[in-house]
C-alpha positions as CSV (number, residue, x, y, z in Angstrom):
1,M,186.9,196.1,112.6
2,K,184.9,194.4,110.0
3,S,181.2,193.6,109.7
4,C,178.8,191.7,107.6
5,P,176.2,193.9,105.8
6,K,173.7,191.1,105.8
7,C,173.7,189.6,109.3
8,K,175.5,192.6,111.0
9,R,178.0,190.3,112.6
10,K,181.2,191.9,113.6
11,Y,184.7,190.5,113.3
12,D,187.9,191.8,115.0
13,D,190.1,189.7,112.7
14,D,191.1,192.0,109.9
15,T,192.3,189.1,107.8
16,L,188.8,187.8,107.2
17,S,187.2,188.7,103.9
18,F,183.9,186.8,104.1
19,C,181.2,186.2,106.8
20,L,181.7,182.9,108.5
21,D,177.8,182.5,108.8
22,D,176.5,183.4,105.3
23,G,179.7,183.9,103.2
24,T,178.8,187.7,102.5
25,P,181.8,189.8,101.8
26,L,182.8,191.9,104.8
27,F,183.5,195.6,104.7
28,D,185.7,197.6,107.0
29,E,183.7,200.0,109.2
30,R,186.7,202.4,109.1
31,D,186.1,202.9,105.5
32,S,182.5,204.0,106.1
33,A,183.7,207.5,107.1
34,A,185.3,208.0,103.7
35,P,183.5,210.2,101.2
36,A,181.1,208.4,98.9
37,T,182.4,207.5,95.5
38,E,181.6,210.1,93.0
39,I,179.8,209.0,89.9
40,L,181.4,210.5,86.9
41,P,179.1,211.7,84.2
42,G,178.8,209.6,81.1
43,R,179.7,206.3,82.9
44,G,177.3,203.6,83.9
45,T,177.0,202.1,87.3
46,P,180.2,200.3,88.3
47,T,180.0,196.5,88.1
48,L,181.4,194.5,90.9
49,K,183.5,191.5,90.0
50,S,182.0,188.3,91.3
51,S,184.2,186.4,93.7
52,G,185.0,182.7,93.4
53,P,183.1,180.1,95.4
54,T,183.2,180.5,99.1
55,V,184.8,177.8,101.1
56,P,183.1,177.6,104.5
57,S,185.3,177.6,107.5
58,F,184.6,176.0,110.8
59,R,185.5,177.2,114.2
60,G,187.5,175.0,116.5
61,G,184.4,174.3,118.6
62,D,182.0,173.7,115.7
63,P,181.0,170.0,115.2
64,V,182.2,168.3,112.1
65,R,179.9,166.0,110.3
66,S,181.1,162.4,110.3
67,V,181.4,160.5,107.1
68,E,179.5,157.2,107.1
69,R,181.6,154.3,105.7
70,V,179.6,152.2,103.2
71,T,180.6,148.5,103.4
72,Q,180.2,146.6,100.2
73,P,178.3,143.3,100.8
74,S,180.4,140.2,100.4
75,N,180.1,137.9,97.4
76,P,177.5,135.2,98.3
77,I,179.0,132.7,95.8
78,L,182.5,133.0,97.4
79,T,181.0,132.6,100.9
80,A,179.0,129.5,99.9
81,G,182.2,128.0,98.3
82,V,184.2,128.5,101.5
83,I,181.5,126.9,103.6
84,T,181.2,124.0,101.2
85,I,185.0,123.3,101.3
86,A,185.0,123.4,105.1
87,I,182.1,120.9,105.3
88,L,183.9,118.6,102.8
89,L,187.1,118.7,105.0
90,L,185.1,117.9,108.1
91,V,183.5,114.9,106.4
92,L,186.9,113.7,105.1
93,V,188.4,113.9,108.5
94,G,185.4,112.0,110.0
95,I,185.8,109.2,107.5
96,V,189.5,108.8,108.1
97,A,189.0,108.8,111.8
98,F,186.2,106.1,111.5
99,F,188.4,103.7,109.5
100,V,191.4,104.3,111.8
101,L,189.3,103.5,114.9
102,K,187.7,100.5,113.2
103,Q,191.1,99.1,112.2
104,S,192.7,99.7,115.6
105,G,189.7,98.1,117.4
106,G,189.8,94.9,115.2
107,N,193.5,94.2,115.8
108,E,194.3,92.3,119.0
109,S,197.0,94.0,120.9
110,A,199.9,92.0,122.3
111,T,199.7,91.3,126.0
112,T,202.5,90.5,128.5
113,N,201.9,88.5,131.7
114,T,203.6,90.2,134.6
115,S,203.1,87.6,137.2
116,P,206.4,85.8,136.7
117,A,209.6,87.8,137.3
118,N,212.1,88.8,134.6
119,V,209.9,88.4,131.5
120,N,212.2,89.4,128.6
121,G,210.4,87.8,125.6
122,P,207.3,89.5,124.0
123,S,203.9,87.9,124.7
124,Q,201.4,87.4,122.0
125,K,197.6,86.6,122.4
126,T,196.5,83.8,120.1
127,S,193.0,82.5,119.2
128,P,193.3,78.7,118.8
129,S,190.9,76.8,116.6
130,P,188.0,75.2,118.4
131,T,188.0,71.4,118.7
132,N,185.5,69.1,120.3
133,P,186.0,68.4,124.1
134,G,187.6,65.1,124.8
135,R,189.3,64.9,121.4
136,N,193.1,64.8,121.4
137,A,194.6,68.1,120.4
138,S,198.0,67.8,118.6
139,P,200.5,70.6,118.3
140,E,200.4,70.2,114.6
141,N,196.8,71.3,114.1
142,S,195.6,73.2,117.2
143,P,197.4,74.7,120.2
144,S,194.5,74.0,122.6
145,E,191.1,72.3,123.1
146,S,188.1,74.5,123.2
147,Q,184.4,74.2,123.4
148,P,182.3,75.0,120.3
149,G,181.7,78.8,119.9
150,T,184.0,79.7,122.8
151,P,187.6,79.2,121.7
152,L,190.2,79.4,124.5
153,K,192.6,82.3,124.2
154,I,196.1,81.7,125.4
155,T,198.9,84.3,126.2
156,A,202.5,83.1,126.3
157,S,205.4,84.7,128.2
158,A,208.9,83.6,129.1
159,S,211.8,84.3,131.5
160,S,214.2,84.9,128.6
161,V,214.3,84.7,124.8
162,R,217.1,84.0,122.4
163,L,218.1,86.9,120.1
164,A,216.7,86.8,116.6
165,V,218.9,85.4,113.9
166,Q,218.2,87.1,110.6
167,A,214.4,86.5,110.1
168,N,214.2,83.8,112.7
169,T,212.7,84.8,116.0
170,Y,212.3,82.7,119.2
171,Y,209.4,84.3,121.1
172,A,207.3,82.5,123.7
173,S,204.4,82.9,121.4
174,N,206.0,80.6,118.8
175,A,205.2,77.7,121.1
176,I,201.5,78.1,120.5
177,D,201.4,79.3,116.9
178,G,200.7,75.8,115.5
179,K,203.9,75.7,113.5
180,R,206.6,73.1,114.2
181,S,209.1,75.2,112.1
182,T,209.1,77.8,114.9
183,A,210.1,77.5,118.5
184,W,210.7,79.2,121.9
185,I,214.3,79.1,122.8
186,E,215.5,80.4,126.1
187,G,218.1,83.2,126.0
188,V,220.6,82.7,128.9
189,D,224.1,81.2,128.8
190,G,224.2,77.5,129.1
191,P,221.3,75.0,128.8
192,G,218.8,77.3,130.4
193,L,218.1,75.2,133.6
194,G,215.6,77.0,135.7
195,E,214.3,79.1,132.8
196,W,210.5,79.0,132.3
197,I,207.7,79.5,129.8
198,R,204.2,80.3,130.9
199,F,200.7,80.0,129.3
200,D,197.8,82.1,130.7
201,F,194.2,81.3,129.8
202,D,191.4,83.8,129.5
203,R,189.4,81.7,131.9
204,E,189.7,78.8,134.3
205,I,189.8,75.3,132.6
206,N,189.8,71.8,133.8
207,L,193.2,70.6,132.3
208,H,193.7,66.9,131.6
209,R,196.6,66.4,129.2
210,I,199.6,68.4,127.9
211,L,201.1,67.8,124.5
212,I,204.6,69.0,123.7
213,Q,207.2,69.0,121.0
214,P,210.5,69.0,123.0
215,G,213.2,70.6,120.9
216,Y,213.4,72.6,117.7
217,F,211.4,70.6,115.1
218,K,212.3,72.7,112.1
219,S,214.4,69.8,110.7
220,S,216.0,66.7,112.1
221,Q,219.4,68.3,111.8
222,I,218.4,71.4,113.8
223,W,216.5,69.3,116.3
224,A,219.8,67.3,117.0
225,E,221.8,70.5,117.3
226,N,219.7,72.2,119.9
227,N,219.1,71.0,123.5
228,R,215.9,69.1,124.0
229,I,213.7,69.0,127.2
230,E,214.3,65.9,129.3
231,S,212.2,66.9,132.3
232,L,210.0,69.8,133.4
233,T,208.4,71.0,136.6
234,V,204.9,72.2,135.8
235,Y,203.1,74.6,138.1
236,F,199.4,75.4,138.1
237,S,197.3,78.4,139.4
238,D,195.7,76.2,142.1
239,G,199.2,75.8,143.8
240,S,199.8,72.3,142.6
241,S,202.7,71.1,140.4
242,R,203.8,68.0,138.4
243,E,207.1,66.5,137.3
244,L,207.0,65.6,133.6
245,T,209.7,63.5,131.8
246,F,210.0,63.2,128.0
247,A,211.8,60.8,125.7
248,N,214.8,61.9,123.6
249,R,213.1,61.6,120.2
250,M,211.7,64.0,117.6
251,D,208.0,63.2,118.2
252,S,205.0,65.0,119.7
253,Q,204.7,63.6,123.3
254,K,201.6,63.7,125.5
255,V,201.5,63.5,129.3
256,D,198.5,63.1,131.6
257,V,198.1,65.5,134.5
258,G,194.9,64.1,135.9
259,S,192.3,66.9,136.4
260,V,193.6,70.2,137.3
261,K,191.5,73.4,137.5
262,T,193.8,76.3,136.6
263,R,194.0,79.6,134.8
264,W,197.7,79.2,133.8
265,V,200.4,76.7,133.4
266,R,204.2,77.3,133.9
267,F,207.0,75.1,132.6
268,V,210.4,75.3,134.4
269,I,213.3,73.5,132.7
270,K,214.7,70.9,135.1
271,S,217.0,68.8,132.8
272,V,217.9,68.6,129.1
273,Y,219.3,66.3,126.4
274,Y,222.4,68.1,125.1
275,G,223.1,69.0,121.5
276,T,225.9,70.9,119.9
277,D,224.0,74.2,120.4
278,P,223.8,75.1,124.1
279,D,220.3,76.6,123.9
280,T,217.1,74.7,124.8
281,A,214.1,74.8,122.6
282,I,210.3,73.9,122.7
283,S,208.5,74.0,119.3
284,E,204.9,73.5,120.3
285,V,202.7,73.1,123.3
286,A,199.0,72.2,123.3
287,F,196.4,71.3,126.0
288,E,193.4,69.0,126.4
289,W,190.8,70.4,128.7
290,D,187.1,70.9,129.4
291,Q,185.1,73.7,130.9
């Protein structure tokens, strides 16, 4: 058994050399019974060799001090740079979104009238140029009459449309684009008897006259090659209808329908003047109306 001469603590472990409390070298009590060391004459007091630094040990149950981690503060310049870049990105995204929404809101989307059956051709909304009520509206300069400040908007649709040939298209909207070089051409086999084209207005109007260019007015040769309208049955939203007949000549022709309150007009092909091309065309349609 070993003991500490300073604190008198005893240890049963013979392998220990130093006190666990104060680091004092231990001595073996069994050696205390041995005779005292004799001091030989002529020699000084023996000098004890100092031991190295004592490394304290800890028991299994003794608490161990925790080491506190010191976190170095982040660089304020780097943090400010990251925040600035994030703000700039948000501003850029906001600007792009604003212009995209503005552009999409300014463009008029194409609309298709679904009242008639079997609408194959695309419909296009047009904004005709306003003219004075009571004045004749010709297909060459304006597709419709309108009151000042309130132009009439017309949507065109058709039962069928001829397939495009290179850059030439034959949509229903071609009949109200104000260009005699374009035309709606039906797309079924044969002369297209029974095929129709319809014009929807954005409000109810009091319709008086219809102006039409029967045939494809792109050139006199093309007009002669395509079928031309000889007669039409015209239907109105109030349930009434009219039978219209046209001369076989390459001229704008106007027909009087009286006074009809309607929100749309539908032309159904009844008979045609035949050309060498079996398809039937209408270059332009316009209306005279008042509110």
